[in-house]
C-alpha positions as CSV (number, residue, x, y, z in Angstrom):
1,M,105.9,113.3,66.5
2,I,107.2,110.3,68.4
3,E,106.4,106.8,67.1
4,D,104.0,105.0,69.5
5,K,105.4,101.8,70.9
6,F,102.8,101.1,73.5
7,A,100.0,100.1,71.1
8,P,101.5,96.8,69.8
9,I,102.5,95.8,73.3
10,L,99.1,96.5,74.8
11,R,97.3,94.8,71.9
12,S,99.4,91.7,72.4
13,K,98.8,91.6,76.2
14,L,95.1,92.1,75.7
15,Q,94.8,89.6,72.9
16,A,96.4,87.0,75.1
17,F,93.2,87.2,77.2
18,D,91.0,87.2,74.1
19,C,90.1,90.8,74.6
20,E,88.9,92.9,71.7
21,V,90.8,96.2,71.3
22,R,88.1,98.6,70.1
23,Q,90.1,101.7,69.6
24,I,93.5,103.3,70.2
25,V,93.4,107.1,70.6
26,F,96.4,109.3,70.5
27,K,96.3,112.6,72.4
28,P,99.0,115.3,72.9
29,D,100.3,116.0,76.4
30,D,97.4,118.2,77.1
31,K,95.2,117.6,80.1
32,E,91.9,118.6,78.5
33,E,92.6,116.5,75.4
34,I,93.4,113.4,77.5
35,V,90.1,114.0,79.5
36,K,88.2,114.2,76.2
37,G,89.9,111.0,75.0
38,I,88.8,109.2,78.2
39,H,85.3,110.4,77.9
40,G,85.2,109.4,74.3
41,A,86.3,105.9,75.2
42,L,83.5,105.7,77.9
43,Q,80.9,106.9,75.4
44,A,82.1,104.3,72.9
45,G,81.3,101.6,75.5
46,S,84.8,100.7,76.5
47,E,85.0,98.2,79.4
48,L,88.6,99.0,80.2
49,I,90.7,102.1,79.6
50,M,94.5,102.2,79.6
51,V,96.3,105.5,79.5
52,S,100.0,105.4,78.6
53,G,102.6,108.0,78.9
54,G,103.2,110.3,81.8
55,M,102.8,108.4,85.1
56,S,106.0,109.7,86.8
57,V,106.2,112.4,89.4
58,D,107.5,114.9,86.9
59,P,105.3,118.1,87.0
60,D,104.8,118.0,83.2
61,D,103.5,114.4,83.3
62,I,99.8,115.2,83.4
63,S,98.1,111.9,82.5
64,R,97.4,111.0,86.1
65,V,95.9,114.4,86.7
66,A,93.7,114.0,83.6
67,I,92.5,110.6,84.7
68,A,91.3,112.1,88.0
69,E,89.7,115.1,86.2
70,A,87.9,112.7,83.9
71,G,86.1,111.4,86.9
72,A,88.1,108.5,88.2
73,G,87.6,107.5,91.7
74,D,89.2,105.0,94.0
75,I,92.5,106.1,92.5
76,L,95.6,104.2,93.7
77,Y,98.9,105.6,92.4
78,G,102.2,103.9,93.1
79,T,102.9,100.3,93.8
80,P,105.6,98.3,95.7
81,V,106.4,96.5,92.4
82,Q,109.4,97.0,90.2
83,P,109.1,97.4,87.3
84,G,105.9,99.3,87.7
85,S,106.1,101.5,90.8
86,M,104.4,104.4,89.0
87,F,101.3,102.4,88.0
88,L,97.8,103.9,88.5
89,Y,94.5,102.1,89.1
90,G,91.2,103.8,89.3
91,R,87.6,103.4,88.2
92,I,85.1,105.7,86.4
93,R,81.7,104.2,87.4
94,S,82.2,100.5,86.7
95,V,85.0,100.9,84.2
96,P,88.6,100.3,85.3
97,I,91.2,102.8,84.2
98,L,94.9,101.9,84.2
99,G,97.7,104.5,84.0
100,L,100.7,102.7,82.6
101,P,104.3,103.6,83.4
102,A,107.0,103.5,80.7
103,C,108.4,100.3,82.1
104,V,105.7,98.4,80.1
105,L,107.7,99.3,77.0
106,F,111.0,97.9,78.3
107,H,110.2,94.8,80.4
108,K,108.4,91.6,79.5
109,A,106.8,91.3,83.0
110,T,105.6,94.4,84.9
111,I,102.9,95.4,87.3
112,L,100.5,95.4,84.3
113,D,101.0,91.6,83.9
114,I,100.2,91.1,87.6
115,V,97.1,93.4,87.7
116,L,95.6,93.0,84.2
117,P,94.2,89.4,84.8
118,R,92.6,90.5,88.0
119,V,91.0,93.5,86.5
120,L,89.7,91.5,83.5
121,A,88.2,89.0,86.0
122,G,86.2,91.9,87.5
123,E,88.2,92.4,90.7
124,H,88.3,95.8,92.3
125,I,91.9,96.4,93.3
126,T,92.5,97.9,96.7
127,R,95.4,99.5,98.5
128,R,95.7,96.3,100.5
129,D,96.1,94.3,97.3
130,F,98.9,96.6,96.2
131,A,100.6,96.4,99.6
132,A,100.5,92.6,99.4
133,L,102.5,92.7,96.2
134,A,105.5,94.0,98.1
135,H,106.5,90.4,98.8
136,G,107.7,89.1,95.5
137,G,107.3,92.6,93.9
138,M,110.8,92.8,92.5
139,C,111.4,91.3,89.0
140,L,114.8,89.6,89.1
141,G,115.5,90.4,85.5
142,C,116.5,86.8,84.7
143,S,118.5,86.3,81.5
144,E,115.6,84.2,80.1
145,C,112.3,85.5,81.4
146,R,109.9,82.7,82.4
147,Y,107.1,84.9,83.8
148,P,104.6,83.8,85.0
149,V,106.5,80.8,86.2
150,C,108.6,82.7,88.7
151,P,108.3,84.5,92.1
152,F,107.5,87.9,90.5
153,G,104.2,89.1,91.8
154,K,103.5,86.1,94.0
């Protein structure tokens, strides 16, 4: 019912790292359906799963609950980075799963831009890694964004 605006942004960010986007799956705000979508991506051999929509603390935002119920472990929810404080990182077996906050739609540089290269390089993100992002974790919203040549995320 609502036009998806995440897909083109995520496709662009992934293609910048020469990643193949195998599939984009749309699911309603239904926990069981999101879990099925995650399991389907795993069965299709996905090496990275991103879930967009519903990472806030609102009770009706169930994506993070669905990620946990799909089997994600090592879940880290919340970062000292703005934009991106409601970001989620976890793993299902060896597959990283990222829960994306809405800020990815509205800002050129977010927590996703800081974490994505590390995840693609095979790093396991820890709570300590997130804590270290507090220094430099505030995007200054410059009139002309020059990310990554700026202090954001450094």
